All heavy atoms as a GROMACS GRO file, in nm:
protein
  591
    1MET      N    1  14.384   7.164   7.266
    1MET     CA    2  14.438   7.193   7.396
    1MET      C    3  14.411   7.074   7.488
    1MET      O    4  14.298   7.027   7.494
    1MET     CB    5  14.372   7.320   7.451
    1MET     CG    6  14.422   7.361   7.584
    1MET     SD    7  14.368   7.526   7.643
    1MET     CE    8  14.227   7.565   7.549
    2PRO      N    9  14.512   7.025   7.559
    2PRO     CA   10  14.489   6.910   7.647
    2PRO      C   11  14.398   6.947   7.764
    2PRO      O   12  14.398   7.060   7.810
    2PRO     CB   13  14.630   6.874   7.696
    2PRO     CG   14  14.711   6.995   7.677
    2PRO     CD   15  14.650   7.071   7.563
    3LYS      N   16  14.322   6.851   7.809
    3LYS     CA   17  14.231   6.876   7.920
    3LYS      C   18  14.304   6.888   8.053
    3LYS      O   19  14.249   6.937   8.149
    3LYS     CB   20  14.128   6.764   7.928
    3LYS     CG   21  14.034   6.763   7.811
    3LYS     CD   22  13.931   6.655   7.824
    3LYS     CE   23  13.839   6.660   7.703
    3LYS     NZ   24  13.737   6.560   7.706
    4SER      N   25  14.430   6.848   8.059
    4SER     CA   26  14.500   6.847   8.185
    4SER      C   27  14.579   6.975   8.215
    4SER      O   28  14.655   6.979   8.310
    4SER     CB   29  14.594   6.726   8.192
    4SER     OG   30  14.681   6.726   8.082
    5LEU      N   31  14.558   7.080   8.136
    5LEU     CA   32  14.620   7.208   8.171
    5LEU      C   33  14.561   7.255   8.304
    5LEU      O   34  14.445   7.230   8.333
    5LEU     CB   35  14.593   7.314   8.064
    5LEU     CG   36  14.680   7.307   7.939
    5LEU    CD1   37  14.628   7.406   7.834
    5LEU    CD2   38  14.825   7.336   7.969
    6PRO      N   39  14.640   7.324   8.384
    6PRO     CA   40  14.588   7.372   8.513
    6PRO      C   41  14.464   7.460   8.494
    6PRO      O   42  14.457   7.538   8.398
    6PRO     CB   43  14.704   7.454   8.569
    6PRO     CG   44  14.825   7.410   8.496
    6PRO     CD   45  14.779   7.362   8.361
    7SER      N   46  14.368   7.445   8.582
    7SER     CA   47  14.245   7.523   8.570
    7SER      C   48  14.273   7.673   8.576
    7SER      O   49  14.204   7.751   8.511
    7SER     CB   50  14.144   7.482   8.677
    7SER     OG   51  14.198   7.504   8.806
    8SER      N   52  14.374   7.713   8.651
    8SER     CA   53  14.407   7.856   8.658
    8SER      C   54  14.454   7.908   8.522
    8SER      O   55  14.424   8.022   8.485
    8SER     CB   56  14.514   7.883   8.764
    8SER     OG   57  14.631   7.809   8.737
    9TYR      N   58  14.524   7.825   8.445
    9TYR     CA   59  14.568   7.868   8.312
    9TYR      C   60  14.449   7.872   8.215
    9TYR      O   61  14.438   7.963   8.134
    9TYR     CB   62  14.679   7.779   8.257
    9TYR     CG   63  14.738   7.839   8.133
    9TYR    CD1   64  14.817   7.953   8.141
    9TYR    CD2   65  14.709   7.790   8.007
    9TYR    CE1   66  14.867   8.014   8.027
    9TYR    CE2   67  14.758   7.849   7.894
    9TYR     CZ   68  14.838   7.962   7.903
    9TYR     OH   69  14.885   8.023   7.791
   10LYS      N   70  14.360   7.776   8.227
   10LYS     CA   71  14.239   7.778   8.144
   10LYS      C   72  14.157   7.904   8.174
   10LYS      O   73  14.104   7.968   8.083
   10LYS     CB   74  14.157   7.653   8.167
   10LYS     CG   75  14.220   7.526   8.111
   10LYS     CD   76  14.132   7.408   8.141
   10LYS     CE   77  14.196   7.278   8.100
   10LYS     NZ   78  14.112   7.163   8.133
   11ASP      N   79  14.149   7.941   8.302
   11ASP     CA   80  14.078   8.063   8.340
   11ASP      C   81  14.146   8.186   8.279
   11ASP      O   82  14.079   8.278   8.232
   11ASP     CB   83  14.071   8.078   8.492
   11ASP     CG   84  13.980   7.977   8.558
   11ASP    OD1   85  13.895   7.916   8.487
   11ASP    OD2   86  13.993   7.958   8.680
   12PHE      N   87  14.280   8.187   8.280
   12PHE     CA   88  14.353   8.298   8.218
   12PHE      C   89  14.318   8.310   8.070
   12PHE      O   90  14.294   8.419   8.020
   12PHE     CB   91  14.505   8.278   8.236
   12PHE     CG   92  14.587   8.359   8.140
   12PHE    CD1   93  14.603   8.495   8.159
   12PHE    CD2   94  14.647   8.300   8.030
   12PHE    CE1   95  14.677   8.571   8.070
   12PHE    CE2   96  14.721   8.374   7.940
   12PHE     CZ   97  14.736   8.511   7.960
   13LEU      N   98  14.314   8.197   8.000
   13LEU     CA   99  14.281   8.199   7.857
   13LEU      C  100  14.140   8.251   7.833
   13LEU      O  101  14.116   8.323   7.736
   13LEU     CB  102  14.299   8.061   7.796
   13LEU     CG  103  14.443   8.013   7.778
   13LEU    CD1  104  14.446   7.868   7.733
   13LEU    CD2  105  14.518   8.102   7.681
   14LYS      N  106  14.047   8.216   7.921
   14LYS     CA  107  13.911   8.266   7.908
   14LYS      C  108  13.907   8.418   7.931
   14LYS      O  109  13.830   8.488   7.867
   14LYS     CB  110  13.818   8.198   8.009
   14LYS     CG  111  13.791   8.054   7.976
   14LYS     CD  112  13.707   7.991   8.085
   14LYS     CE  113  13.695   7.842   8.066
   14LYS     NZ  114  13.626   7.778   8.180
   15PHE      N  115  13.990   8.465   8.021
   15PHE     CA  116  13.993   8.608   8.055
   15PHE      C  117  14.063   8.690   7.948
   15PHE      O  118  14.013   8.792   7.904
   15PHE     CB  119  14.061   8.627   8.191
   15PHE     CG  120  14.082   8.770   8.228
   15PHE    CD1  121  13.975   8.846   8.273
   15PHE    CD2  122  14.206   8.828   8.218
   15PHE    CE1  123  13.993   8.979   8.307
   15PHE    CE2  124  14.225   8.962   8.251
   15PHE     CZ  125  14.119   9.037   8.297
   16SER      N  126  14.182   8.647   7.905
   16SER     CA  127  14.258   8.732   7.814
   16SER      C  128  14.293   8.666   7.680
   16SER      O  129  14.329   8.735   7.587
   16SER     CB  130  14.386   8.780   7.882
   16SER     OG  131  14.497   8.706   7.844
   17ASN      N  132  14.288   8.533   7.674
   17ASN     CA  133  14.323   8.458   7.553
   17ASN      C  134  14.458   8.499   7.496
   17ASN      O  135  14.471   8.536   7.380
   17ASN     CB  136  14.214   8.469   7.446
   17ASN     CG  137  14.231   8.360   7.340
   17ASN    OD1  138  14.289   8.256   7.366
   17ASN    ND2  139  14.182   8.385   7.221
   18GLY      N  140  14.559   8.491   7.580
   18GLY     CA  141  14.695   8.522   7.538
   18GLY      C  142  14.734   8.664   7.578
   18GLY      O  143  14.650   8.745   7.615
   19ILE      N  144  14.864   8.688   7.571
   19ILE     CA  145  14.917   8.820   7.606
   19ILE      C  146  15.053   8.833   7.540
   19ILE      O  147  15.123   8.735   7.518
   19ILE     CB  148  14.926   8.838   7.758
   19ILE    CG1  149  14.951   8.983   7.795
   19ILE    CG2  150  15.029   8.747   7.819
   19ILE    CD1  151  14.932   9.012   7.942
   20GLU      N  152  15.092   8.956   7.510
   20GLU     CA  153  15.221   8.978   7.448
   20GLU      C  154  15.271   9.117   7.488
   20GLU      O  155  15.197   9.214   7.486
   20GLU     CB  156  15.207   8.971   7.296
   20GLU     CG  157  15.337   8.981   7.222
   20GLU     CD  158  15.321   8.954   7.074
   20GLU    OE1  159  15.216   8.906   7.030
   20GLU    OE2  160  15.417   8.982   7.001
   21GLY      N  161  15.399   9.124   7.527
   21GLY     CA  162  15.459   9.252   7.561
   21GLY      C  163  15.571   9.236   7.661
   21GLY      O  164  15.615   9.126   7.692
   22LYS      N  165  15.617   9.349   7.713
   22LYS     CA  166  15.725   9.348   7.811
   22LYS      C  167  15.670   9.316   7.950
   22LYS      O  168  15.568   9.371   7.992
   22LYS     CB  169  15.796   9.483   7.815
   22LYS     CG  170  15.891   9.502   7.700
   22LYS     CD  171  15.983   9.619   7.725
   22LYS     CE  172  16.086   9.624   7.614
   22LYS     NZ  173  16.186   9.725   7.639
   23ALA      N  174  15.742   9.230   8.020
   23ALA     CA  175  15.708   9.198   8.158
   23ALA      C  176  15.764   9.306   8.250
   23ALA      O  177  15.843   9.390   8.208
   23ALA     CB  178  15.765   9.060   8.193
   24SER      N  179  15.728   9.301   8.375
   24SER     CA  180  15.772   9.403   8.470
   24SER      C  181  15.923   9.408   8.487
   24SER      O  182  15.979   9.511   8.521
   24SER     CB  183  15.704   9.382   8.606
   24SER     OG  184  15.738   9.256   8.658
   25ASN      N  185  15.991   9.297   8.460
   25ASN     CA  186  16.138   9.295   8.472
   25ASN      C  187  16.207   9.337   8.342
   25ASN      O  188  16.329   9.332   8.332
   25ASN     CB  189  16.186   9.157   8.515
   25ASN     CG  190  16.163   9.050   8.409
   25ASN    OD1  191  16.107   9.077   8.304
   25ASN    ND2  192  16.205   8.929   8.439
   26GLY      N  193  16.130   9.378   8.243
   26GLY     CA  194  16.185   9.425   8.116
   26GLY      C  195  16.202   9.319   8.009
   26GLY      O  196  16.231   9.350   7.895
   27SER      N  197  16.183   9.193   8.045
   27SER     CA  198  16.194   9.087   7.944
   27SER      C  199  16.065   9.080   7.863
   27SER      O  200  15.961   9.132   7.903
   27SER     CB  201  16.222   8.952   8.011
   27SER     OG  202  16.115   8.915   8.095
   28TYR      N  203  16.073   9.018   7.746
   28TYR     CA  204  15.959   9.005   7.657
   28TYR      C  205  15.884   8.876   7.689
   28TYR      O  206  15.946   8.773   7.717
   28TYR     CB  207  16.006   9.005   7.512
   28TYR     CG  208  15.893   9.003   7.412
   28TYR    CD1  209  15.825   9.119   7.381
   28TYR    CD2  210  15.856   8.885   7.351
   28TYR    CE1  211  15.720   9.118   7.289
   28TYR    CE2  212  15.752   8.882   7.260
   28TYR     CZ  213  15.684   8.998   7.230
   28TYR     OH  214  15.581   8.996   7.140
   29LEU      N  215  15.753   8.879   7.683
   29LEU     CA  216  15.672   8.763   7.713
   29LEU      C  217  15.560   8.752   7.611
   29LEU      O  218  15.494   8.851   7.578
   29LEU     CB  219  15.610   8.776   7.853
   29LEU     CG  220  15.509   8.671   7.894
   29LEU    CD1  221  15.576   8.535   7.909
   29LEU    CD2  222  15.443   8.711   8.024
   30GLN      N  223  15.540   8.632   7.561
   30GLN     CA  224  15.429   8.604   7.471
   30GLN      C  225  15.364   8.474   7.517
   30GLN      O  226  15.428   8.369   7.518
   30GLN     CB  227  15.478   8.590   7.327
   30GLN     CG  228  15.369   8.565   7.229
   30GLN     CD  229  15.421   8.543   7.088
   30GLN    OE1  230  15.512   8.464   7.067
   30GLN    NE2  231  15.364   8.613   6.992
   31LEU      N  232  15.238   8.482   7.558
   31LEU     CA  233  15.159   8.363   7.588
   31LEU      C  234  15.056   8.351   7.477
   31LEU      O  235  14.980   8.445   7.451
   31LEU     CB  236  15.092   8.375   7.726
   31LEU     CG  237  15.189   8.385   7.843
   31LEU    CD1  238  15.114   8.405   7.974
   31LEU    CD2  239  15.279   8.263   7.852
   32TRP      N  240  15.056   8.236   7.410
   32TRP     CA  241  14.978   8.218   7.288
   32TRP      C  242  14.829   8.210   7.315
   32TRP      O  243  14.785   8.167   7.422
   32TRP     CB  244  15.022   8.092   7.216
   32TRP     CG  245  15.168   8.091   7.180
   32TRP    CD1  246  15.244   8.197   7.142
   32TRP    CD2  247  15.254   7.978   7.179
   32TRP    NE1  248  15.372   8.158   7.116
   32TRP    CE2  249  15.382   8.022   7.138
   32TRP    CE3  250  15.237   7.844   7.207
   32TRP    CZ2  251  15.490   7.938   7.124
   32TRP    CZ3  252  15.346   7.759   7.194
   32TRP    CH2  253  15.470   7.806   7.153
   33LYS      N  254  14.751   8.244   7.213
   33LYS     CA  255  14.606   8.234   7.219
   33LYS      C  256  14.565   8.086   7.220
   33LYS      O  257  14.635   8.001   7.165
   33LYS     CB  258  14.543   8.302   7.097
   33LYS     CG  259  14.564   8.450   7.095
   33LYS     CD  260  14.500   8.511   6.973
   33LYS     CE  261  14.517   8.661   6.975
   33LYS     NZ  262  14.447   8.726   6.863
   34ALA      N  263  14.451   8.059   7.280
   34ALA     CA  264  14.402   7.921   7.292
   34ALA      C  265  14.394   7.853   7.156
   34ALA      O  266  14.434   7.736   7.142
   34ALA     CB  267  14.265   7.920   7.360
   35GLU      N  268  14.348   7.925   7.054
   35GLU     CA  269  14.332   7.863   6.923
   35GLU      C  270  14.465   7.834   6.854
   35GLU      O  271  14.469   7.762   6.755
   35GLU     CB  272  14.242   7.948   6.833
   35GLU     CG  273  14.290   8.089   6.811
   35GLU     CD  274  14.234   8.191   6.909
   35GLU    OE1  275  14.192   8.154   7.021
   35GLU    OE2  276  14.231   8.309   6.873
   36ASP      N  277  14.575   7.888   6.904
   36ASP     CA  278  14.707   7.865   6.845
   36ASP      C  279  14.787   7.755   6.915
   36ASP      O  280  14.886   7.706   6.861
   36ASP     CB  281  14.790   7.994   6.850
   36ASP     CG  282  14.731   8.105   6.766
   36ASP    OD1  283  14.653   8.075   6.673
   36ASP    OD2  284  14.761   8.222   6.795
   37LEU      N  285  14.747   7.717   7.035
   37LEU     CA  286  14.826   7.624   7.115
   37LEU      C  287  14.849   7.490   7.046
   37LEU      O  288  14.962   7.442   7.037
   37LEU     CB  289  14.760   7.602   7.251
   37LEU     CG  290  14.761   7.722   7.345
   37LEU    CD1  291  14.673   7.693   7.467
   37LEU    CD2  292  14.903   7.756   7.387
   38GLY      N  293  14.743   7.427   7.000
   38GLY     CA  294  14.756   7.294   6.939
   38GLY      C  295  14.845   7.295   6.816
   38GLY      O  296  14.933   7.210   6.802
   39LYS      N  297  14.824   7.392   6.728
   39LYS     CA  298  14.904   7.400   6.606
   39LYS      C  299  15.051   7.424   6.636
   39LYS      O  300  15.139   7.362   6.578
   39LYS     CB  301  14.850   7.507   6.513
   39LYS     CG  302  14.928   7.518   6.382
   39LYS     CD  303  14.867   7.618   6.288
   39LYS     CE  304  14.935   7.633   6.155
   39LYS     NZ  305  15.062   7.574   6.131
   40ARG      N  306  15.078   7.515   6.727
   40ARG     CA  307  15.218   7.544   6.760
   40ARG      C  308  15.288   7.424   6.822
   40ARG      O  309  15.403   7.394   6.790
   40ARG     CB  310  15.227   7.665   6.851
   40ARG     CG  311  15.196   7.795   6.777
   40ARG     CD  312  15.214   7.912   6.869
   40ARG     NE  313  15.181   8.036   6.804
   40ARG     CZ  314  15.269   8.129   6.773
   40ARG    NH1  315  15.396   8.113   6.801
   40ARG    NH2  316  15.230   8.241   6.715
   41ASN      N  317  15.219   7.352   6.911
   41ASN     CA  318  15.278   7.233   6.970
   41ASN      C  319  15.303   7.126   6.865
   41ASN      O  320  15.404   7.057   6.868
   41ASN     CB  321  15.191   7.182   7.084
   41ASN     CG  322  15.220   7.253   7.213
   41ASN    OD1  323  15.306   7.212   7.289
   41ASN    ND2  324  15.151   7.364   7.237
   42LYS      N  325  15.210   7.113   6.771
   42LYS     CA  326  15.228   7.016   6.662
   42LYS      C  327  15.343   7.058   6.571
   42LYS      O  328  15.429   6.977   6.538
   42LYS     CB  329  15.099   7.005   6.581
   42LYS     CG  330  15.106   6.903   6.471
   42LYS     CD  331  14.974   6.894   6.394
   42LYS     CE  332  14.989   6.797   6.280
   42LYS     NZ  333  14.868   6.789   6.199
   43ASP      N  334  15.346   7.187   6.532
   43ASP     CA  335  15.452   7.236   6.443
   43ASP      C  336  15.590   7.221   6.505
   43ASP      O  337  15.687   7.191   6.435
   43ASP     CB  338  15.428   7.384   6.407
   43ASP     CG  339  15.310   7.404   6.313
   43ASP    OD1  340  15.257   7.304   6.259
   43ASP    OD2  341  15.270   7.521   6.295
   44TYR      N  342  15.601   7.245   6.635
   44TYR     CA  343  15.730   7.233   6.704
   44TYR      C  344  15.762   7.089   6.744
   44TYR      O  345  15.866   7.061   6.803
   44TYR     CB  346  15.733   7.322   6.828
   44TYR     CG  347  15.741   7.469   6.798
   44TYR    CD1  348  15.650   7.558   6.855
   44TYR    CD2  349  15.838   7.521   6.715
   44TYR    CE1  350  15.656   7.695   6.828
   44TYR    CE2  351  15.845   7.657   6.688
   44TYR     CZ  352  15.754   7.743   6.745
   44TYR     OH  353  15.760   7.878   6.719
   45LYS      N  354  15.669   6.996   6.715
   45LYS     CA  355  15.686   6.854   6.746
   45LYS      C  356  15.720   6.832   6.893
   45LYS      O  357  15.807   6.753   6.929
   45LYS     CB  358  15.792   6.791   6.656
   45LYS     CG  359  15.756   6.799   6.509
   45LYS     CD  360  15.860   6.735   6.421
   45LYS     CE  361  15.819   6.749   6.275
   45LYS     NZ  362  15.914   6.689   6.186
   46VAL      N  363  15.647   6.901   6.977
   46VAL     CA  364  15.675   6.897   7.121
   46VAL      C  365  15.661   6.756   7.177
   46VAL      O  366  15.747   6.710   7.252
   46VAL     CB  367  15.583   6.996   7.196
   46VAL    CG1  368  15.606   6.987   7.347
   46VAL    CG2  369  15.608   7.138   7.147
   47GLU      N  370  15.554   6.687   7.142
   47GLU     CA  371  15.533   6.553   7.197
   47GLU      C  372  15.645   6.458   7.157
   47GLU      O  373  15.684   6.372   7.234
   47GLU     CB  374  15.397   6.498   7.152
   47GLU     CG  375  15.359   6.368   7.219
   47GLU     CD  376  15.353   6.374   7.371
   47GLU    OE1  377  15.313   6.478   7.427
   47GLU    OE2  378  15.388   6.272   7.435
   48GLU      N  379  15.701   6.477   7.040
   48GLU     CA  380  15.811   6.392   6.993
   48GLU      C  381  15.941   6.422   7.068
   48GLU      O  382  16.013   6.332   7.109
   48GLU     CB  383  15.832   6.414   6.843
   48GLU     CG  384  15.948   6.333   6.785
   48GLU     CD  385  15.970   6.361   6.637
   48GLU    OE1  386  15.877   6.410   6.569
   48GLU    OE2  387  16.081   6.333   6.590
   49PHE      N  388  15.971   6.550   7.085
   49PHE     CA  389  16.100   6.589   7.142
   49PHE      C  390  16.098   6.606   7.293
   49PHE      O  391  16.201   6.587   7.359
   49PHE     CB  392  16.150   6.718   7.076
   49PHE     CG  393  16.183   6.701   6.931
   49PHE    CD1  394  16.109   6.767   6.834
   49PHE    CD2  395  16.286   6.618   6.890
   49PHE    CE1  396  16.138   6.752   6.699
   49PHE    CE2  397  16.315   6.601   6.756
   49PHE     CZ  398  16.241   6.669   6.660
   50VAL      N  399  15.983   6.644   7.350
   50VAL     CA  400  15.974   6.664   7.495
   50VAL      C  401  15.839   6.607   7.544
   50VAL      O  402  15.747   6.682   7.576
   50VAL     CB  403  15.984   6.814   7.532
   50VAL    CG1  404  16.005   6.831   7.683
   50VAL    CG2  405  16.094   6.884   7.456
   51PRO      N  406  15.827   6.474   7.546
   51PRO     CA  407  15.700   6.413   7.586
   51PRO      C  408  15.655   6.463   7.724
   51PRO      O  409  15.735   6.474   7.816
   51PRO     CB  410  15.732   6.264   7.590
   51PRO     CG  411  15.853   6.247   7.505
   51PRO     CD  412  15.930   6.376   7.518
   52GLY      N  413  15.527   6.494   7.733
   52GLY     CA  414  15.471   6.541   7.859
   52GLY      C  415  15.474   6.691   7.877
   52GLY      O  416  15.415   6.744   7.970
   53MET      N  417  15.541   6.761   7.787
   53MET     CA  418  15.546   6.907   7.794
   53MET      C  419  15.443   6.963   7.696
   53MET      O  420  15.415   6.904   7.593
   53MET     CB  421  15.686   6.957   7.756
   53MET     CG  422  15.704   7.106   7.768
   53MET     SD  423  15.687   7.170   7.935
   53MET     CE  424  15.831   7.101   8.014
   54TYR      N  425  15.385   7.077   7.732
   54TYR     CA  426  15.292   7.146   7.643
   54TYR      C  427  15.331   7.293   7.643
   54TYR      O  428  15.328   7.359   7.748
   54TYR     CB  429  15.147   7.128   7.692
   54TYR     CG  430  15.045   7.162   7.587
   54TYR    CD1  431  15.020   7.076   7.482
   54TYR    CD2  432  14.974   7.281   7.594
   54TYR    CE1  433  14.926   7.108   7.384
   54TYR    CE2  434  14.880   7.313   7.498
   54TYR     CZ  435  14.857   7.226   7.393
   54TYR     OH  436  14.764   7.257   7.298
   55LEU      N  437  15.373   7.342   7.527
   55LEU     CA  438  15.418   7.481   7.518
   55LEU      C  439  15.299   7.576   7.519
   55LEU      O  440  15.196   7.549   7.456
   55LEU     CB  441  15.500   7.502   7.391
   55LEU     CG  442  15.629   7.421   7.378
   55LEU    CD1  443  15.705   7.462   7.253
   55LEU    CD2  444  15.716   7.437   7.501
   56ILE      N  445  15.316   7.688   7.590
   56ILE     CA  446  15.210   7.788   7.598
   56ILE      C  447  15.257   7.926   7.553
   56ILE      O  448  15.178   8.019   7.545
   56ILE     CB  449  15.151   7.797   7.741
   56ILE    CG1  450  15.258   7.835   7.843
   56ILE    CG2  451  15.081   7.666   7.777
   56ILE    CD1  452  15.204   7.867   7.981
   57GLY      N  453  15.386   7.941   7.523
   57GLY     CA  454  15.436   8.071   7.479
   57GLY      C  455  15.587   8.072   7.467
   57GLY      O  456  15.651   7.968   7.461
   58GLY      N  457  15.642   8.193   7.465
   58GLY     CA  458  15.785   8.208   7.452
   58GLY      C  459  15.829   8.349   7.486
   58GLY      O  460  15.750   8.433   7.528
   59ASP      N  461  15.958   8.374   7.463
   59ASP     CA  462  16.013   8.506   7.493
   59ASP      C  463  16.042   8.588   7.368
   59ASP      O  464  16.101   8.694   7.375
   59ASP     CB  465  16.140   8.493   7.577
   59ASP     CG  466  16.258   8.436   7.501
   59ASP    OD1  467  16.241   8.390   7.385
   59ASP    OD2  468  16.369   8.437   7.557
   60GLY      N  469  16.000   8.537   7.252
   60GLY     CA  470  16.023   8.607   7.127
   60GLY      C  471  16.164   8.595   7.075
   60GLY      O  472  16.197   8.647   6.970
   61GLY      N  473  16.250   8.524   7.149
   61GLY     CA  474  16.389   8.510   7.110
   61GLY      C  475  16.437   8.366   7.108
   61GLY      O  476  16.555   8.339   7.120
   62GLY      N  477  16.344   8.272   7.097
   62GLY     CA  478  16.384   8.132   7.085
   62GLY      C  479  16.367   8.049   7.211
   62GLY      O  480  16.387   7.929   7.209
   63GLU      N  481  16.330   8.110   7.322
   63GLU     CA  482  16.306   8.036   7.446
   63GLU      C  483  16.158   8.009   7.462
   63GLU      O  484  16.075   8.099   7.442
   63GLU     CB  485  16.356   8.114   7.568
   63GLU     CG  486  16.506   8.136   7.569
   63GLU     CD  487  16.586   8.008   7.587
   63GLU    OE1  488  16.541   7.917   7.661
   63GLU    OE2  489  16.693   7.998   7.525
   64ALA      N  490  16.123   7.886   7.496
   64ALA     CA  491  15.983   7.847   7.509
   64ALA      C  492  15.938   7.850   7.655
   64ALA      O  493  16.019   7.837   7.747
   64ALA     CB  494  15.963   7.707   7.453
   65ILE      N  495  15.809   7.865   7.671
   65ILE     CA  496  15.746   7.855   7.802
   65ILE      C  497  15.648   7.739   7.791
   65ILE      O  498  15.568   7.733   7.698
   65ILE     CB  499  15.671   7.984   7.839
   65ILE    CG1  500  15.769   8.100   7.845
   65ILE    CG2  501  15.596   7.968   7.970
   65ILE    CD1  502  15.704   8.236   7.852
   66GLY      N  503  15.656   7.646   7.885
   66GLY     CA  504  15.572   7.528   7.876
   66GLY      C  505  15.517   7.486   8.010
   66GLY      O  506  15.557   7.535   8.115
   67VAL      N  507  15.424   7.392   8.004
   67VAL     CA  508  15.362   7.333   8.121
   67VAL      C  509  15.396   7.185   8.119
   67VAL      O  510  15.379   7.118   8.017
   67VAL     CB  511  15.208   7.353   8.117
   67VAL    CG1  512  15.143   7.287   8.236
   67VAL    CG2  513  15.174   7.500   8.111
   68ASP      N  514  15.446   7.135   8.232
   68ASP     CA  515  15.482   6.994   8.244
   68ASP      C  516  15.356   6.916   8.282
   68ASP      O  517  15.301   6.935   8.390
   68ASP     CB  518  15.589   6.978   8.353
   68ASP     CG  519  15.643   6.838   8.364
   68ASP    OD1  520  15.587   6.745   8.304
   68ASP    OD2  521  15.744   6.821   8.435
   69LEU      N  522  15.308   6.832   8.191
   69LEU     CA  523  15.183   6.759   8.212
   69LEU      C  524  15.203   6.613   8.253
   69LEU      O  525  15.106   6.537   8.259
   69LEU     CB  526  15.100   6.764   8.082
   69LEU     CG  527  15.058   6.903   8.036
   69LEU    CD1  528  14.985   6.895   7.904
   69LEU    CD2  529  14.973   6.973   8.140
   70ARG      N  530  15.327   6.575   8.282
   70ARG     CA  531  15.350   6.436   8.324
   70ARG      C  532  15.279   6.409   8.457
   70ARG      O  533  15.270   6.495   8.543
   70ARG     CB  534  15.498   6.409   8.339
   70ARG     CG  535  15.572   6.416   8.206
   70ARG     CD  536  15.719   6.403   8.225
   70ARG     NE  537  15.764   6.520   8.302
   70ARG     CZ  538  15.890   6.545   8.332
   70ARG    NH1  539  15.984   6.464   8.293
   70ARG    NH2  540  15.922   6.652   8.400
   71LYS      N  541  15.230   6.288   8.471
   71LYS     CA  542  15.154   6.249   8.591
   71LYS      C  543  15.235   6.268   8.719
   71LYS      O  544  15.181   6.305   8.822
   71LYS     CB  545  15.108   6.105   8.581
   71LYS     CG  546  15.000   6.082   8.482
   71LYS     CD  547  14.958   5.937   8.482
   71LYS     CE  548  14.853   5.912   8.378
   71LYS     NZ  549  14.812   5.773   8.372
   72ASP      N  550  15.365   6.241   8.713
   72ASP     CA  551  15.447   6.248   8.833
   72ASP      C  552  15.505   6.387   8.860
   72ASP      O  553  15.575   6.408   8.956
   72ASP     CB  554  15.560   6.146   8.828
   72ASP     CG  555  15.653   6.166   8.708
   72ASP    OD1  556  15.616   6.241   8.615
   72ASP    OD2  557  15.761   6.106   8.708
   73SER      N  558  15.472   6.483   8.775
   73SER     CA  559  15.523   6.619   8.792
   73SER      C  560  15.457   6.686   8.911
   73SER      O  561  15.338   6.676   8.931
   73SER     CB  562  15.500   6.701   8.666
   73SER     OG  563  15.541   6.834   8.688
   74LYS      N  564  15.537   6.756   8.989
   74LYS     CA  565  15.486   6.830   9.105
   74LYS      C  566  15.460   6.976   9.071
   74LYS      O  567  15.410   7.051   9.154
   74LYS     CB  568  15.585   6.822   9.221
   74LYS     CG  569  15.619   6.681   9.263
   74LYS     CD  570  15.506   6.620   9.340
   74LYS     CE  571  15.550   6.486   9.396
   74LYS     NZ  572  15.454   6.384   9.387
   75THR      N  573  15.498   7.019   8.951
   75THR     CA  574  15.483   7.160   8.915
   75THR      C  575  15.409   7.173   8.783
   75THR      O  576  15.396   7.079   8.706
   75THR     CB  577  15.622   7.227   8.897
   75THR    OG1  578  15.692   7.162   8.792
   75THR    CG2  579  15.702   7.220   9.025
   76TYR      N  580  15.363   7.293   8.759
   76TYR     CA  581  15.301   7.328   8.630
   76TYR      C  582  15.383   7.434   8.567
   76TYR      O  583  15.442   7.516   8.625
   76TYR     CB  584  15.158   7.378   8.648
   76TYR     CG  585  15.060   7.268   8.673
   76TYR    CD1  586  15.004   7.251   8.798
   76TYR    CD2  587  15.022   7.182   8.572
   76TYR    CE1  588  14.912   7.149   8.819
   76TYR    CE2  589  14.931   7.081   8.594
   76TYR     CZ  590  14.877   7.066   8.718
   76TYR     OH  591  14.785   6.967   8.739
   0.00000   0.00000   0.00000
C-alpha cells in the first residue's frame, strides 16, 4: 500500500479493513481489504495503464474505484 494514501482512508482501513454490499442509493460497493490492495493493483497493471492512480475497490460490475496519487492532483 502506498504511503501517500489519504490518512482518512488509512483510518477507514484500520477501522473496517474493507467493506462490501449495497450502498444507500442501491448500487453495489466493494472497498478492498488492506492486504489485497497491492496484489489487485499489480494484477490489474494499474501503474502501467493509469500512472498515479491506486485502485481501492469497485462496483462488482467492472467499474473501479481509485485514488489519484499524482502530486498535482487536487482530489483524492
